[in-house]
C-alpha positions as CSV (number, residue, x, y, z in Angstrom):
1,M,-13.9,40.4,124.3
2,M,-11.0,41.4,126.5
3,S,-11.9,44.0,129.1
4,Q,-9.9,47.2,129.2
5,D,-8.0,48.0,132.4
6,T,-8.2,51.7,132.9
7,S,-6.6,51.7,136.4
8,P,-3.3,53.3,135.2
9,F,-5.3,56.4,134.5
10,R,-6.5,56.8,138.1
11,V,-4.7,59.1,140.6
12,D,-6.1,57.7,143.8
13,G,-4.1,58.7,146.9
14,K,-2.3,61.5,145.0
15,V,-2.5,65.2,145.9
16,A,-2.7,67.8,143.1
17,L,-2.3,71.6,143.1
18,V,-3.8,73.4,140.1
19,T,-3.2,77.1,139.4
20,G,-5.7,79.4,137.6
21,A,-8.3,76.9,138.7
22,A,-11.3,79.2,139.2
23,R,-12.4,79.0,135.5
24,G,-11.8,77.4,132.1
25,I,-9.0,74.8,131.7
26,G,-7.9,75.1,135.3
27,A,-11.3,74.4,136.8
28,S,-11.8,71.5,134.4
29,C,-8.4,70.1,135.4
30,A,-9.3,70.3,139.1
31,R,-12.7,68.5,138.6
32,V,-11.2,65.8,136.4
33,L,-8.4,65.1,138.7
34,A,-10.8,64.9,141.7
35,Q,-13.1,62.6,139.8
36,A,-10.1,60.3,139.1
37,G,-9.3,60.1,142.9
38,A,-6.9,63.0,143.6
39,K,-7.2,65.4,146.5
40,V,-7.1,68.8,144.9
41,V,-5.9,72.2,146.0
42,V,-7.8,74.7,143.8
43,T,-5.8,77.9,143.6
44,D,-6.5,81.3,141.9
45,I,-6.3,85.0,142.4
46,D,-10.1,85.0,142.3
47,T,-10.7,83.4,145.6
48,D,-14.5,83.5,145.6
49,V,-14.8,81.7,142.3
50,A,-12.1,79.2,143.3
51,D,-14.1,78.5,146.5
52,G,-17.1,77.6,144.3
53,V,-15.1,75.1,142.3
54,A,-13.8,73.4,145.4
55,A,-17.3,73.3,146.9
56,D,-18.6,71.7,143.7
57,I,-15.9,69.1,143.9
58,R,-16.8,68.3,147.5
59,E,-20.6,68.2,146.7
60,S,-19.8,65.6,143.9
61,G,-18.0,63.4,146.4
62,G,-14.4,64.6,145.8
63,N,-11.8,66.0,148.2
64,A,-10.7,69.6,147.6
65,Y,-10.1,73.0,149.2
66,S,-9.3,76.4,147.7
67,R,-6.6,79.0,148.4
68,H,-5.6,82.4,147.0
69,L,-2.5,82.2,144.9
70,D,-0.9,84.9,142.9
71,V,1.6,82.8,140.9
72,V,4.2,85.6,140.6
73,S,4.6,85.7,144.4
74,E,7.3,83.3,145.6
75,N,6.2,83.7,149.2
76,Q,2.6,82.7,148.3
77,W,3.9,79.6,146.4
78,K,5.9,78.5,149.5
79,A,2.9,79.0,151.8
80,V,0.4,77.2,149.6
81,I,2.6,74.2,149.0
82,E,3.5,74.0,152.7
83,E,-0.2,74.0,153.6
84,A,-1.0,71.4,151.0
85,V,1.6,69.0,152.4
86,E,0.5,69.7,156.0
87,T,-3.2,69.2,155.1
88,Y,-3.0,66.1,152.8
89,G,0.4,64.7,153.7
90,N,2.0,64.9,150.3
91,L,2.2,66.8,147.0
92,D,2.3,64.6,143.8
93,I,0.9,66.8,141.0
94,V,1.4,70.4,140.1
95,V,-0.6,71.8,137.2
96,N,0.8,75.2,136.1
97,N,-2.2,76.5,134.2
98,A,-2.6,80.2,135.3
99,G,-2.0,82.6,132.4
100,V,-3.0,85.9,130.8
101,E,-3.0,87.3,127.2
102,A,-2.4,90.6,125.6
103,M,-3.4,90.7,121.9
104,S,-1.6,93.3,119.7
105,F,0.9,93.5,116.9
106,V,4.5,93.6,118.1
107,E,4.9,97.2,117.2
108,D,1.8,98.2,119.1
109,T,2.6,96.2,122.3
110,A,3.2,98.3,125.4
111,L,6.2,97.3,127.4
112,A,4.0,97.0,130.5
113,D,1.7,94.5,128.7
114,W,4.7,92.5,127.6
115,Q,6.1,92.4,131.1
116,R,2.7,91.4,132.6
117,V,2.3,88.5,130.3
118,M,5.8,87.3,130.7
119,S,5.5,87.6,134.5
120,V,2.4,85.5,134.9
121,N,3.0,83.0,132.1
122,S,6.7,82.5,132.5
123,D,7.7,83.6,136.0
124,G,4.6,82.0,137.5
125,V,5.4,78.7,135.9
126,F,9.0,78.9,136.9
127,L,8.0,79.4,140.5
128,G,5.5,76.5,140.4
129,M,8.2,74.2,139.0
130,K,10.9,75.4,141.4
131,H,8.8,74.9,144.5
132,G,7.0,71.8,143.2
133,I,10.4,70.2,142.7
134,L,11.7,71.3,146.1
135,A,8.6,69.7,147.7
136,M,8.5,66.5,145.7
137,K,12.2,65.5,145.4
138,P,13.9,63.1,147.9
139,G,14.4,65.0,151.2
140,G,11.6,67.5,150.4
141,P,8.5,67.8,152.6
142,S,6.6,65.4,150.3
143,G,9.7,63.6,149.0
144,R,8.1,60.9,146.9
145,G,8.4,62.3,143.4
146,G,5.6,63.3,141.2
147,S,4.4,65.0,138.0
148,I,4.6,68.6,137.0
149,I,2.4,69.6,134.1
150,N,2.8,73.0,132.4
151,I,0.1,74.4,130.2
152,A,1.9,75.9,127.2
153,S,0.4,76.5,123.8
154,I,0.7,75.8,120.1
155,C,1.7,79.4,120.0
156,A,5.1,78.3,121.3
157,M,5.5,76.4,118.0
158,V,3.8,78.4,115.3
159,A,3.1,82.1,114.9
160,L,-0.4,83.4,115.7
161,Q,-1.0,87.0,114.5
162,G,-1.3,89.4,117.4
163,A,-0.1,86.9,120.1
164,G,3.6,88.0,120.3
165,S,4.0,88.4,124.0
166,Y,1.8,85.3,124.7
167,S,3.7,83.2,122.3
168,A,7.1,84.3,123.7
169,S,6.0,83.5,127.2
170,K,4.8,80.0,126.2
171,A,8.0,79.3,124.3
172,A,9.9,80.1,127.5
173,V,7.7,77.6,129.3
174,T,8.4,74.9,126.7
175,I,12.2,75.0,126.9
176,L,12.1,75.4,130.7
177,T,9.9,72.3,130.9
178,K,12.5,70.3,129.0
179,M,15.3,71.6,131.1
180,A,13.6,70.6,134.3
181,A,12.6,67.2,133.0
182,V,16.3,66.4,132.1
183,E,17.6,67.8,135.4
184,C,15.0,65.9,137.5
185,G,15.7,62.7,135.6
186,K,19.4,62.9,135.9
187,N,19.3,64.0,139.5
188,G,17.1,61.1,140.5
189,N,14.3,63.2,141.7
190,E,11.6,60.8,140.4
191,I,9.7,63.8,139.1
192,R,8.4,63.9,135.5
193,V,7.9,67.3,133.9
194,N,5.9,67.8,130.7
195,S,4.1,70.5,128.8
196,I,0.7,70.5,127.1
197,H,0.1,72.6,124.0
198,P,-3.5,73.4,123.4
199,G,-5.0,74.7,120.3
200,V,-7.6,77.4,120.6
201,I,-9.8,76.4,123.6
202,L,-13.1,78.2,124.0
203,T,-12.7,79.7,127.4
204,E,-13.5,83.1,128.9
205,L,-9.8,84.1,128.5
206,V,-10.0,83.2,124.8
207,R,-13.3,85.0,124.3
208,K,-11.7,88.2,125.8
209,G,-8.7,87.7,123.5
210,M,-11.0,87.6,120.5
211,E,-12.7,90.8,121.6
212,E,-9.3,92.4,122.1
213,S,-8.2,91.3,118.7
214,A,-11.2,93.1,117.2
215,R,-10.4,96.3,119.2
216,Q,-6.8,96.1,118.0
217,G,-8.0,95.8,114.3
218,I,-6.6,92.3,113.9
219,F,-10.1,91.2,113.0
220,D,-13.2,93.1,112.2
221,S,-15.1,91.5,115.0
222,A,-14.9,88.8,117.8
223,A,-17.2,86.7,115.7
224,E,-14.8,86.9,112.7
225,A,-11.9,86.0,115.0
226,Q,-13.8,82.9,116.2
227,A,-14.7,81.8,112.7
228,V,-11.1,82.2,111.5
229,Y,-9.7,80.2,114.5
230,E,-12.3,77.5,113.9
231,S,-11.2,77.2,110.3
232,M,-7.6,76.7,111.4
233,H,-8.5,73.5,113.2
234,P,-9.0,70.5,110.8
235,I,-11.2,68.8,113.3
236,G,-13.8,71.5,112.6
237,R,-14.2,73.1,116.0
238,L,-12.5,74.9,118.8
239,G,-11.3,72.9,121.8
240,E,-13.2,72.5,125.1
241,P,-11.5,72.7,128.6
242,E,-12.2,69.0,129.1
243,D,-10.0,68.2,126.1
244,I,-7.0,69.6,128.0
245,A,-8.1,68.3,131.4
246,H,-8.1,64.7,130.2
247,A,-4.6,65.2,128.8
248,V,-3.5,66.5,132.2
249,L,-5.0,63.4,133.8
250,Y,-2.9,61.2,131.5
251,L,0.3,63.1,132.4
252,A,-0.6,63.1,136.1
253,S,-1.3,59.3,136.2
254,D,1.0,56.3,136.1
255,A,-0.2,55.7,132.5
256,S,2.5,58.2,131.5
257,K,5.2,56.9,133.8
258,F,7.8,56.8,131.0
259,V,6.9,60.2,129.7
260,T,8.9,63.3,130.6
261,G,10.2,66.3,128.7
262,A,7.4,65.8,126.2
263,Q,5.3,68.4,124.4
264,L,1.8,66.9,124.2
265,V,-0.1,68.8,121.5
266,V,-3.9,68.8,121.9
267,D,-5.0,71.1,119.0
268,G,-7.5,69.5,116.7
269,G,-4.8,69.2,114.0
270,Y,-3.9,72.9,114.0
271,I,-0.2,72.5,113.6
272,A,-0.4,69.3,111.4
273,Q,-1.3,71.4,108.4
């Protein structure tokens, strides 16, 4: 039997920066990338929890440190990337994962909630892409190309009741990803840019969204919301953070070296129906 060579899926010698990495998908991405050989900068606004994720990675034999990063602050982006390059010598992978939700019907959505979601989910990804490209492209402080991975959502493709602001923010991420992929390719930056579109992943953020949906009257209870969401996935369950983290590893690794501008859907069959 022919043995399977999995080396293209390793990221040894690469440096990764993950946002929103204190919990959920982000924490899983940080751990999986470290297990595959990357040096990881674990960033989040919740510094104490991010410290714990980085410590866990080091205790497991990986290489990581944590930093506070509010993704809507351009100055913080500049500082965190500059430090990453100074500490590890390069920056090869940026995972723009940080995000927030605000569940309500369009007519019930407060402008402040709309602006908060758009700021974190769209502005934050824009800044991560901008400064990731500046660092990675030829002539930048890292300058050897790389991979930028934006966590979007199936909500950028299909309507999910009560997720108007969230869906709009992720749709913005989707088209901006494509634009950056084309620009980086044509400009010879040697940077690939892709988006991942999860289905409903059972994280703390999603649990809170289910509870908010119940408060808004979209569902009778959080339990009903979860049951409805589960029924929407033909695979028969909600996703787990590791399901997305392994997709991130694929896009970060040389296994996807011909993949850019893509929308990688990881949704248990949700939008296939």
